[in-house]
mmCIF file of the N, C-alpha and C atoms, coordinates in Angstrom:
data_MODEL
# 
_entry.id   MODEL 
# 
loop_
_atom_site.group_PDB 
_atom_site.id 
_atom_site.type_symbol 
_atom_site.label_atom_id 
_atom_site.label_alt_id 
_atom_site.label_comp_id 
_atom_site.label_asym_id 
_atom_site.label_entity_id 
_atom_site.label_seq_id 
_atom_site.pdbx_PDB_ins_code 
_atom_site.Cartn_x 
_atom_site.Cartn_y 
_atom_site.Cartn_z 
_atom_site.occupancy 
_atom_site.B_iso_or_equiv 
_atom_site.pdbx_formal_charge 
_atom_site.auth_seq_id 
_atom_site.auth_comp_id 
_atom_site.auth_asym_id 
_atom_site.auth_atom_id 
_atom_site.pdbx_PDB_model_num 
ATOM 1   N N  . MET A 1 1  ? -12.182 -4.956 9.397   1.00 0.00 ? 1  MET A N  1 
ATOM 2   C CA . MET A 1 1  ? -11.286 -3.561 9.648   1.00 0.00 ? 1  MET A CA 1 
ATOM 3   C C  . MET A 1 1  ? -11.694 -3.199 10.461  1.00 0.00 ? 1  MET A C  1 
ATOM 4   N N  . LYS A 1 2  ? -11.080 -2.432 11.710  1.00 0.00 ? 2  LYS A N  1 
ATOM 5   C CA . LYS A 1 2  ? -11.682 -1.214 12.147  1.00 0.00 ? 2  LYS A CA 1 
ATOM 6   C C  . LYS A 1 2  ? -11.920 -0.326 11.143  1.00 0.00 ? 2  LYS A C  1 
ATOM 7   N N  . LYS A 1 3  ? -13.144 0.438  12.392  1.00 0.00 ? 3  LYS A N  1 
ATOM 8   C CA . LYS A 1 3  ? -13.569 2.034  11.383  1.00 0.00 ? 3  LYS A CA 1 
ATOM 9   C C  . LYS A 1 3  ? -12.879 3.437  11.300  1.00 0.00 ? 3  LYS A C  1 
ATOM 10  N N  . ARG A 1 4  ? -11.680 3.212  12.026  1.00 0.00 ? 4  ARG A N  1 
ATOM 11  C CA . ARG A 1 4  ? -10.578 3.925  12.371  1.00 0.00 ? 4  ARG A CA 1 
ATOM 12  C C  . ARG A 1 4  ? -9.838  4.250  10.326  1.00 0.00 ? 4  ARG A C  1 
ATOM 13  N N  . SER A 1 5  ? -9.670  2.415  10.282  1.00 0.00 ? 5  SER A N  1 
ATOM 14  C CA . SER A 1 5  ? -9.290  2.248  9.106   1.00 0.00 ? 5  SER A CA 1 
ATOM 15  C C  . SER A 1 5  ? -10.081 3.002  7.447   1.00 0.00 ? 5  SER A C  1 
ATOM 16  N N  . PHE A 1 6  ? -10.756 3.211  8.021   1.00 0.00 ? 6  PHE A N  1 
ATOM 17  C CA . PHE A 1 6  ? -11.960 4.166  6.944   1.00 0.00 ? 6  PHE A CA 1 
ATOM 18  C C  . PHE A 1 6  ? -11.632 5.451  6.735   1.00 0.00 ? 6  PHE A C  1 
ATOM 19  N N  . SER A 1 7  ? -11.263 5.960  7.492   1.00 0.00 ? 7  SER A N  1 
ATOM 20  C CA . SER A 1 7  ? -10.270 8.120  7.457   1.00 0.00 ? 7  SER A CA 1 
ATOM 21  C C  . SER A 1 7  ? -10.517 8.055  6.319   1.00 0.00 ? 7  SER A C  1 
ATOM 22  N N  . GLU A 1 8  ? -11.038 8.925  5.806   1.00 0.00 ? 8  GLU A N  1 
ATOM 23  C CA . GLU A 1 8  ? -10.049 9.506  4.439   1.00 0.00 ? 8  GLU A CA 1 
ATOM 24  C C  . GLU A 1 8  ? -9.228  10.352 3.864   1.00 0.00 ? 8  GLU A C  1 
ATOM 25  N N  . GLU A 1 9  ? -7.822  10.456 5.610   1.00 0.00 ? 9  GLU A N  1 
ATOM 26  C CA . GLU A 1 9  ? -6.596  10.472 5.098   1.00 0.00 ? 9  GLU A CA 1 
ATOM 27  C C  . GLU A 1 9  ? -6.384  9.596  5.044   1.00 0.00 ? 9  GLU A C  1 
ATOM 28  N N  . ARG A 1 10 ? -6.368  8.282  5.560   1.00 0.00 ? 10 ARG A N  1 
ATOM 29  C CA . ARG A 1 10 ? -5.661  6.755  5.573   1.00 0.00 ? 10 ARG A CA 1 
ATOM 30  C C  . ARG A 1 10 ? -6.242  6.455  4.265   1.00 0.00 ? 10 ARG A C  1 
ATOM 31  N N  . ARG A 1 11 ? -7.844  6.038  3.502   1.00 0.00 ? 11 ARG A N  1 
ATOM 32  C CA . ARG A 1 11 ? -7.511  5.813  2.218   1.00 0.00 ? 11 ARG A CA 1 
ATOM 33  C C  . ARG A 1 11 ? -7.077  6.594  1.349   1.00 0.00 ? 11 ARG A C  1 
ATOM 34  N N  . LEU A 1 12 ? -6.565  7.431  1.567   1.00 0.00 ? 12 LEU A N  1 
ATOM 35  C CA . LEU A 1 12 ? -5.964  8.003  0.167   1.00 0.00 ? 12 LEU A CA 1 
ATOM 36  C C  . LEU A 1 12 ? -4.651  7.544  0.527   1.00 0.00 ? 12 LEU A C  1 
ATOM 37  N N  . GLY A 1 13 ? -4.059  7.105  1.727   1.00 0.00 ? 13 GLY A N  1 
ATOM 38  C CA . GLY A 1 13 ? -2.654  7.129  2.036   1.00 0.00 ? 13 GLY A CA 1 
ATOM 39  C C  . GLY A 1 13 ? -2.503  5.420  1.619   1.00 0.00 ? 13 GLY A C  1 
ATOM 40  N N  . TYR A 1 14 ? -3.865  4.444  1.531   1.00 0.00 ? 14 TYR A N  1 
ATOM 41  C CA . TYR A 1 14 ? -3.942  3.279  1.300   1.00 0.00 ? 14 TYR A CA 1 
ATOM 42  C C  . TYR A 1 14 ? -3.578  3.218  -0.492  1.00 0.00 ? 14 TYR A C  1 
ATOM 43  N N  . CYS A 1 15 ? -4.834  4.189  -0.766  1.00 0.00 ? 15 CYS A N  1 
ATOM 44  C CA . CYS A 1 15 ? -4.371  4.181  -2.744  1.00 0.00 ? 15 CYS A CA 1 
ATOM 45  C C  . CYS A 1 15 ? -3.413  4.158  -3.264  1.00 0.00 ? 15 CYS A C  1 
ATOM 46  N N  . ASP A 1 16 ? -2.878  5.257  -2.474  1.00 0.00 ? 16 ASP A N  1 
ATOM 47  C CA . ASP A 1 16 ? -0.732  5.673  -2.723  1.00 0.00 ? 16 ASP A CA 1 
ATOM 48  C C  . ASP A 1 16 ? -0.290  4.448  -2.549  1.00 0.00 ? 16 ASP A C  1 
ATOM 49  N N  . GLU A 1 17 ? -0.748  3.847  -1.736  1.00 0.00 ? 17 GLU A N  1 
ATOM 50  C CA . GLU A 1 17 ? 1.056   2.114  -1.472  1.00 0.00 ? 17 GLU A CA 1 
ATOM 51  C C  . GLU A 1 17 ? -0.024  1.174  -2.206  1.00 0.00 ? 17 GLU A C  1 
ATOM 52  N N  . HIS A 1 18 ? -1.566  1.287  -3.041  1.00 0.00 ? 18 HIS A N  1 
ATOM 53  C CA . HIS A 1 18 ? -1.652  0.453  -3.610  1.00 0.00 ? 18 HIS A CA 1 
ATOM 54  C C  . HIS A 1 18 ? -0.783  1.308  -5.057  1.00 0.00 ? 18 HIS A C  1 
ATOM 55  N N  . GLN A 1 19 ? -1.621  2.258  -6.096  1.00 0.00 ? 19 GLN A N  1 
ATOM 56  C CA . GLN A 1 19 ? -0.919  2.251  -6.702  1.00 0.00 ? 19 GLN A CA 1 
ATOM 57  C C  . GLN A 1 19 ? 0.626   2.492  -6.796  1.00 0.00 ? 19 GLN A C  1 
ATOM 58  N N  . ALA A 1 20 ? 1.787   2.937  -5.449  1.00 0.00 ? 20 ALA A N  1 
ATOM 59  C CA . ALA A 1 20 ? 3.548   2.073  -6.375  1.00 0.00 ? 20 ALA A CA 1 
ATOM 60  C C  . ALA A 1 20 ? 2.703   0.897  -6.484  1.00 0.00 ? 20 ALA A C  1 
ATOM 61  N N  . ILE A 1 21 ? 2.162   -0.316 -5.948  1.00 0.00 ? 21 ILE A N  1 
ATOM 62  C CA . ILE A 1 21 ? 2.567   -1.368 -5.819  1.00 0.00 ? 21 ILE A CA 1 
ATOM 63  C C  . ILE A 1 21 ? 2.169   -2.258 -7.809  1.00 0.00 ? 21 ILE A C  1 
ATOM 64  N N  . LEU A 1 22 ? 1.142   -1.385 -7.828  1.00 0.00 ? 22 LEU A N  1 
ATOM 65  C CA . LEU A 1 22 ? 0.759   -1.395 -8.932  1.00 0.00 ? 22 LEU A CA 1 
ATOM 66  C C  . LEU A 1 22 ? 1.806   -0.678 -10.089 1.00 0.00 ? 22 LEU A C  1 
ATOM 67  N N  . ASP A 1 23 ? 2.584   -0.077 -9.686  1.00 0.00 ? 23 ASP A N  1 
ATOM 68  C CA . ASP A 1 23 ? 3.058   1.164  -10.514 1.00 0.00 ? 23 ASP A CA 1 
ATOM 69  C C  . ASP A 1 23 ? 4.545   0.148  -10.704 1.00 0.00 ? 23 ASP A C  1 
ATOM 70  N N  . CYS A 1 24 ? 5.062   -0.671 -10.120 1.00 0.00 ? 24 CYS A N  1 
ATOM 71  C CA . CYS A 1 24 ? 5.476   -1.867 -9.814  1.00 0.00 ? 24 CYS A CA 1 
ATOM 72  C C  . CYS A 1 24 ? 5.339   -2.918 -11.432 1.00 0.00 ? 24 CYS A C  1 
ATOM 73  N N  . LEU A 1 25 ? 4.628   -3.278 -10.231 1.00 0.00 ? 25 LEU A N  1 
ATOM 74  C CA . LEU A 1 25 ? 3.903   -4.507 -11.265 1.00 0.00 ? 25 LEU A CA 1 
ATOM 75  C C  . LEU A 1 25 ? 3.687   -3.694 -12.838 1.00 0.00 ? 25 LEU A C  1 
ATOM 76  N N  . VAL A 1 26 ? 3.111   -2.682 -12.894 1.00 0.00 ? 26 VAL A N  1 
ATOM 77  C CA . VAL A 1 26 ? 3.554   -2.742 -14.691 1.00 0.00 ? 26 VAL A CA 1 
ATOM 78  C C  . VAL A 1 26 ? 4.687   -2.962 -15.626 1.00 0.00 ? 26 VAL A C  1 
ATOM 79  N N  . ARG A 1 27 ? 5.898   -1.651 -14.595 1.00 0.00 ? 27 ARG A N  1 
ATOM 80  C CA . ARG A 1 27 ? 7.171   -2.018 -15.171 1.00 0.00 ? 27 ARG A CA 1 
ATOM 81  C C  . ARG A 1 27 ? 8.087   -2.976 -14.540 1.00 0.00 ? 27 ARG A C  1 
ATOM 82  N N  . ARG A 1 28 ? 7.415   -4.596 -14.542 1.00 0.00 ? 28 ARG A N  1 
ATOM 83  C CA . ARG A 1 28 ? 7.856   -5.486 -14.492 1.00 0.00 ? 28 ARG A CA 1 
ATOM 84  C C  . ARG A 1 28 ? 8.738   -6.107 -13.474 1.00 0.00 ? 28 ARG A C  1 
ATOM 85  N N  . ASP A 1 29 ? 8.812   -4.677 -12.345 1.00 0.00 ? 29 ASP A N  1 
ATOM 86  C CA . ASP A 1 29 ? 9.514   -4.433 -11.386 1.00 0.00 ? 29 ASP A CA 1 
ATOM 87  C C  . ASP A 1 29 ? 9.689   -5.569 -10.297 1.00 0.00 ? 29 ASP A C  1 
ATOM 88  N N  . PRO A 1 30 ? 9.825   -7.379 -9.695  1.00 0.00 ? 30 PRO A N  1 
ATOM 89  C CA . PRO A 1 30 ? 9.168   -7.445 -8.705  1.00 0.00 ? 30 PRO A CA 1 
ATOM 90  C C  . PRO A 1 30 ? 9.970   -7.080 -7.299  1.00 0.00 ? 30 PRO A C  1 
ATOM 91  N N  . GLU A 1 31 ? 10.540  -6.731 -7.755  1.00 0.00 ? 31 GLU A N  1 
ATOM 92  C CA . GLU A 1 31 ? 11.829  -6.448 -6.444  1.00 0.00 ? 31 GLU A CA 1 
ATOM 93  C C  . GLU A 1 31 ? 10.906  -4.844 -6.171  1.00 0.00 ? 31 GLU A C  1 
ATOM 94  N N  . GLY A 1 32 ? 10.586  -3.779 -6.680  1.00 0.00 ? 32 GLY A N  1 
ATOM 95  C CA . GLY A 1 32 ? 10.072  -2.805 -5.925  1.00 0.00 ? 32 GLY A CA 1 
ATOM 96  C C  . GLY A 1 32 ? 8.613   -3.448 -5.921  1.00 0.00 ? 32 GLY A C  1 
ATOM 97  N N  . ALA A 1 33 ? 8.021   -3.920 -6.859  1.00 0.00 ? 33 ALA A N  1 
ATOM 98  C CA . ALA A 1 33 ? 7.184   -4.404 -6.476  1.00 0.00 ? 33 ALA A CA 1 
ATOM 99  C C  . ALA A 1 33 ? 6.855   -5.109 -4.840  1.00 0.00 ? 33 ALA A C  1 
ATOM 100 N N  . THR A 1 34 ? 7.885   -6.089 -4.388  1.00 0.00 ? 34 THR A N  1 
ATOM 101 C CA . THR A 1 34 ? 7.826   -7.000 -2.954  1.00 0.00 ? 34 THR A CA 1 
ATOM 102 C C  . THR A 1 34 ? 7.929   -5.552 -2.158  1.00 0.00 ? 34 THR A C  1 
ATOM 103 N N  . ASP A 1 35 ? 8.939   -5.229 -2.254  1.00 0.00 ? 35 ASP A N  1 
ATOM 104 C CA . ASP A 1 35 ? 9.318   -3.855 -1.456  1.00 0.00 ? 35 ASP A CA 1 
ATOM 105 C C  . ASP A 1 35 ? 7.511   -2.890 -0.903  1.00 0.00 ? 35 ASP A C  1 
ATOM 106 N N  . ALA A 1 36 ? 7.517   -2.502 -1.735  1.00 0.00 ? 36 ALA A N  1 
ATOM 107 C CA . ALA A 1 36 ? 6.317   -2.233 -2.009  1.00 0.00 ? 36 ALA A CA 1 
ATOM 108 C C  . ALA A 1 36 ? 4.829   -2.460 -1.421  1.00 0.00 ? 36 ALA A C  1 
ATOM 109 N N  . MET A 1 37 ? 5.113   -3.730 -1.088  1.00 0.00 ? 37 MET A N  1 
ATOM 110 C CA . MET A 1 37 ? 3.402   -4.812 -0.979  1.00 0.00 ? 37 MET A CA 1 
ATOM 111 C C  . MET A 1 37 ? 4.272   -4.540 0.884   1.00 0.00 ? 37 MET A C  1 
ATOM 112 N N  . LEU A 1 38 ? 5.682   -5.030 1.023   1.00 0.00 ? 38 LEU A N  1 
ATOM 113 C CA . LEU A 1 38 ? 5.962   -5.331 2.061   1.00 0.00 ? 38 LEU A CA 1 
ATOM 114 C C  . LEU A 1 38 ? 5.285   -3.683 3.436   1.00 0.00 ? 38 LEU A C  1 
ATOM 115 N N  . ALA A 1 39 ? 6.469   -2.829 2.857   1.00 0.00 ? 39 ALA A N  1 
ATOM 116 C CA . ALA A 1 39 ? 5.863   -1.778 3.503   1.00 0.00 ? 39 ALA A CA 1 
ATOM 117 C C  . ALA A 1 39 ? 4.356   -1.539 3.872   1.00 0.00 ? 39 ALA A C  1 
ATOM 118 N N  . HIS A 1 40 ? 3.588   -1.874 2.739   1.00 0.00 ? 40 HIS A N  1 
ATOM 119 C CA . HIS A 1 40 ? 2.302   -1.328 2.411   1.00 0.00 ? 40 HIS A CA 1 
ATOM 120 C C  . HIS A 1 40 ? 1.762   -2.590 4.024   1.00 0.00 ? 40 HIS A C  1 
ATOM 121 N N  . LEU A 1 41 ? 1.857   -3.560 3.892   1.00 0.00 ? 41 LEU A N  1 
ATOM 122 C CA . LEU A 1 41 ? 1.127   -4.439 5.245   1.00 0.00 ? 41 LEU A CA 1 
ATOM 123 C C  . LEU A 1 41 ? 2.391   -4.112 6.442   1.00 0.00 ? 41 LEU A C  1 
ATOM 124 N N  . ARG A 1 42 ? 3.562   -3.326 6.288   1.00 0.00 ? 42 ARG A N  1 
ATOM 125 C CA . ARG A 1 42 ? 3.488   -2.844 7.179   1.00 0.00 ? 42 ARG A CA 1 
ATOM 126 C C  . ARG A 1 42 ? 2.954   -1.815 8.409   1.00 0.00 ? 42 ARG A C  1 
ATOM 127 N N  . THR A 1 43 ? 2.041   -1.020 7.229   1.00 0.00 ? 43 THR A N  1 
ATOM 128 C CA . THR A 1 43 ? 1.202   -0.263 7.449   1.00 0.00 ? 43 THR A CA 1 
ATOM 129 C C  . THR A 1 43 ? -0.347  -0.145 7.787   1.00 0.00 ? 43 THR A C  1 
ATOM 130 N N  . VAL A 1 44 ? -0.122  -1.294 7.157   1.00 0.00 ? 44 VAL A N  1 
ATOM 131 C CA . VAL A 1 44 ? -2.117  -1.850 7.094   1.00 0.00 ? 44 VAL A CA 1 
ATOM 132 C C  . VAL A 1 44 ? -1.883  -1.812 9.055   1.00 0.00 ? 44 VAL A C  1 
ATOM 133 N N  . GLU A 1 45 ? -0.418  -3.042 9.303   1.00 0.00 ? 45 GLU A N  1 
ATOM 134 C CA . GLU A 1 45 ? -0.244  -3.990 10.615  1.00 0.00 ? 45 GLU A CA 1 
ATOM 135 C C  . GLU A 1 45 ? -0.245  -2.565 12.195  1.00 0.00 ? 45 GLU A C  1 
ATOM 136 N N  . ARG A 1 46 ? -0.026  -1.842 10.882  1.00 0.00 ? 46 ARG A N  1 
ATOM 137 C CA . ARG A 1 46 ? 0.309   -0.450 12.368  1.00 0.00 ? 46 ARG A CA 1 
ATOM 138 C C  . ARG A 1 46 ? -1.416  0.057  12.862  1.00 0.00 ? 46 ARG A C  1 
ATOM 139 N N  . ARG A 1 47 ? -1.891  -0.348 11.823  1.00 0.00 ? 47 ARG A N  1 
ATOM 140 C CA . ARG A 1 47 ? -2.787  0.507  12.846  1.00 0.00 ? 47 ARG A CA 1 
ATOM 141 C C  . ARG A 1 47 ? -3.946  -0.348 12.855  1.00 0.00 ? 47 ARG A C  1 
# 
C-alpha cells in the first residue's frame, strides 16, 4: 500500500468502513454486507 494510505484520517475512514461491514455481518444482512464491502473496495481503489 502507498504510504499516504496510512494517514490518520484515512485509517479512521477505513475503520468506519470495516465496522459497517462487520455490523452487517452480525445482523446477518448479506446484501448490506455486500454493499458495504463494495463501497469500501471502491474507496480503497480510488486511493
